[in-house]
C-alpha positions as CSV (number, residue, x, y, z in Angstrom):
1,M,102.4,72.7,100.4
2,T,98.8,73.6,99.6
3,S,98.2,76.7,97.5
4,A,94.7,78.2,97.3
5,P,93.2,77.3,94.0
6,T,91.8,80.3,91.8
7,T,88.3,79.2,91.5
8,S,85.5,80.9,89.6
9,R,82.5,82.4,91.1
10,L,80.4,79.5,89.6
11,S,82.6,76.8,91.2
12,R,82.6,78.6,94.6
13,L,78.6,78.8,94.3
14,C,78.5,75.2,93.6
15,C,80.9,74.1,96.3
16,S,78.7,76.1,98.9
17,L,75.2,75.1,97.5
18,V,75.6,71.5,96.7
19,P,76.2,70.2,100.3
20,L,73.3,72.5,101.6
21,L,70.9,71.0,98.9
22,L,71.9,67.5,99.7
23,L,71.6,68.2,103.5
24,S,68.1,69.4,102.8
25,Y,67.2,66.4,100.8
26,G,68.4,64.1,103.4
27,V,66.4,65.7,106.2
28,L,63.3,66.0,104.0
29,R,63.7,62.4,103.1
30,L,63.8,61.5,106.8
31,I,60.7,63.5,107.5
32,D,59.0,61.9,104.5
33,G,59.7,58.4,105.8
34,M,58.4,59.0,109.3
35,D,55.1,57.3,108.3
36,G,56.9,54.3,107.4
37,H,57.3,54.6,103.6
38,H,58.6,57.0,101.1
39,G,56.4,58.3,98.4
40,P,54.7,61.4,96.8
41,G,54.0,64.3,99.2
42,P,55.2,67.8,100.1
43,A,58.4,66.4,101.8
44,W,59.1,64.0,99.0
45,N,58.5,66.7,96.2
46,A,60.5,69.3,98.0
47,G,63.4,67.0,98.7
48,H,63.5,65.7,95.1
49,L,63.7,69.3,93.9
50,C,66.6,69.9,96.2
51,F,68.3,66.7,95.1
52,L,67.7,67.7,91.4
53,A,69.3,71.1,92.0
54,A,72.2,69.5,93.7
55,F,73.1,67.3,90.8
56,L,72.7,70.1,88.3
57,L,75.3,72.0,90.2
58,L,77.4,69.0,90.6
59,G,77.5,68.7,86.8
60,A,78.6,72.3,86.5
61,L,81.1,71.6,89.4
62,V,82.7,68.8,87.5
63,W,83.1,71.0,84.4
64,E,84.6,73.8,86.6
65,L,87.1,71.3,88.3
66,R,88.4,70.3,84.8
67,A,89.5,73.8,84.3
68,L,91.4,73.8,87.6
69,V,93.4,70.8,86.7
70,P,96.8,71.9,85.0
71,A,97.2,70.4,81.7
72,S,101.0,69.9,82.1
73,T,101.1,66.7,80.0
74,T,99.2,64.8,77.5
75,R,98.6,62.0,80.0
76,R,97.0,64.5,82.4
77,R,95.0,66.1,79.9
78,T,93.5,62.8,78.7
79,A,92.9,61.6,82.3
80,A,91.2,64.9,83.3
81,G,89.1,64.8,80.1
82,A,87.9,61.3,80.7
83,A,87.1,62.1,84.3
84,T,85.1,65.1,83.1
85,A,83.2,63.1,80.5
86,A,82.5,60.3,83.2
87,G,81.3,62.9,85.8
88,L,79.0,64.6,83.4
89,F,77.6,61.2,82.1
90,G,77.1,60.1,85.7
91,A,75.3,63.5,86.8
92,A,73.1,63.3,83.7
93,C,72.0,59.7,84.8
94,F,71.2,60.9,88.3
95,V,69.1,63.8,86.8
96,W,67.3,61.4,84.4
97,V,66.4,59.2,87.4
98,I,65.3,62.2,89.6
99,L,63.1,63.6,86.9
100,G,61.4,60.2,86.8
101,D,60.7,60.2,90.4
102,L,59.1,63.7,90.2
103,S,57.1,62.7,87.1
104,P,55.8,59.1,87.1
105,A,54.7,59.5,83.5
106,L,58.2,60.3,82.4
107,S,59.5,57.4,84.5
108,D,57.0,55.0,82.5
109,T,57.6,56.2,79.1
110,A,61.5,56.8,79.3
111,P,62.9,54.9,82.2
112,L,66.6,54.9,82.6
113,P,68.0,51.8,81.1
114,A,69.0,49.1,83.6
115,P,72.8,48.9,82.7
116,L,72.9,52.6,83.4
117,E,71.4,52.3,86.9
118,L,74.8,50.9,88.0
119,A,77.1,52.5,85.5
120,G,75.8,56.1,86.0
121,P,76.5,56.4,89.7
122,L,80.0,54.6,89.3
123,A,81.0,57.0,86.6
124,F,80.0,59.9,88.6
125,E,81.8,58.8,91.6
126,G,84.9,57.8,89.7
127,G,85.0,61.0,87.5
128,L,84.5,63.6,90.5
129,L,87.1,61.7,92.7
130,T,89.7,61.5,89.9
131,L,89.5,65.3,89.4
132,L,89.9,65.9,93.2
133,I,92.8,63.6,93.3
134,M,94.5,65.2,90.4
135,L,94.1,68.6,92.3
136,V,95.7,67.0,95.3
137,T,98.8,65.5,93.3
138,T,99.5,68.5,91.2
139,R,102.6,70.6,92.2
140,P,101.8,73.0,94.0
141,R,99.0,71.1,95.5
142,R,95.7,72.6,94.8
143,L,93.7,70.8,97.5
144,P,94.5,69.1,100.9
145,V,94.5,65.1,100.9
146,R,91.4,65.1,103.1
147,S,89.2,66.5,100.3
148,P,89.1,63.4,98.2
149,A,89.1,61.2,101.3
150,L,86.2,62.9,102.6
151,A,84.3,62.8,99.1
152,F,85.0,59.1,99.1
153,T,83.5,58.6,102.7
154,F,80.5,60.7,101.3
155,F,79.9,58.1,98.6
156,L,80.5,55.2,100.9
157,L,77.9,56.5,103.5
158,I,75.1,56.9,101.1
159,T,75.9,53.6,99.5
160,I,75.5,51.9,102.8
161,N,72.3,53.6,103.8
162,L,70.8,56.6,102.1
163,D,69.4,57.7,105.6
164,L,73.0,58.7,106.5
165,L,72.9,61.5,103.7
166,P,72.6,64.3,106.3
167,L,75.9,63.1,107.9
168,A,77.4,62.4,104.4
169,A,76.5,66.1,103.2
170,L,78.4,67.5,106.3
171,L,81.4,65.5,105.2
172,L,81.2,66.6,101.5
173,M,80.9,70.2,102.8
174,T,84.2,69.8,104.6
175,A,85.7,68.4,101.4
176,L,84.6,71.2,99.2
177,T,85.3,74.1,101.6
178,P,88.8,74.8,100.2
179,L,87.2,75.3,96.8
180,A,84.4,77.3,98.2
181,R,86.9,80.0,99.5
182,R,88.0,82.9,97.5
183,A,91.7,82.9,96.8
184,P,93.5,85.5,98.6
185,A,94.6,88.5,96.7
186,P,98.3,88.8,96.0
187,R,100.0,91.2,98.3
188,R,101.1,94.4,96.7
189,R,104.1,96.3,97.7
190,I,103.3,99.7,98.3
191,V,106.3,101.8,97.2
192,G,106.3,105.0,99.2
193,L,108.5,108.0,98.8
194,R,111.2,108.0,101.4
195,R,111.5,111.3,103.1
196,S,114.9,112.5,102.6
197,R,116.7,112.9,105.9
198,R,118.4,116.0,106.3
199,Q,122.1,115.2,106.6
200,R,123.3,116.5,109.7
201,P,126.8,118.1,109.4
202,P,129.3,116.1,111.2
203,L,130.2,117.1,114.6
204,A,133.0,119.6,114.4
205,L,136.0,118.4,116.6
206,P,137.3,121.2,118.9
207,R,140.2,122.9,117.3
208,A,143.5,122.4,119.1
209,C,144.2,125.6,120.9
210,N,147.5,127.2,120.3
211,Y,148.9,128.7,123.7
212,R,151.4,131.3,123.1
213,R,154.0,131.0,125.5
């Protein structure tokens, strides 16, 4: 049984905006590549600004997901903390690369170290997926099983070909939809004053008539 998680306003905002920003970046990237190459230009810059905003919000989302994971045991607390650290580290690596794409001077003076080019994305993917899976395996379940499955498919598609990002963003939107919804407010029982019913007098039985003989 899946219970709706009590999410904060920030987490709901992240889950709503991140897929839209990634979808915008994917579409702008396709528009930018219509001339046969990707490079600086209006579509390139606008798309990378969307990409930058998406990963800033993804970093915030990783932090918010940590708060949703119940710290019922030491093992779960340790796993959630490690996944959060990995997710934040990976998001920071993405932000570093995106800033370098927007500013060639930054890319020349402070490029992302080569080992982190592989470690960063893997850390982000592993951290985010671990937190989503922990929300599925907790009792009561906080997320449906499809959420981490769709998030994994999202990462798989953009790894195969970044041109599939618009489709992948729609899958991520579906994966994060349960977290973007506001949890229903608990029902309150309205205790009303019952009107006292007037007690009707019992029906009087007819008295036996005494016939005088």
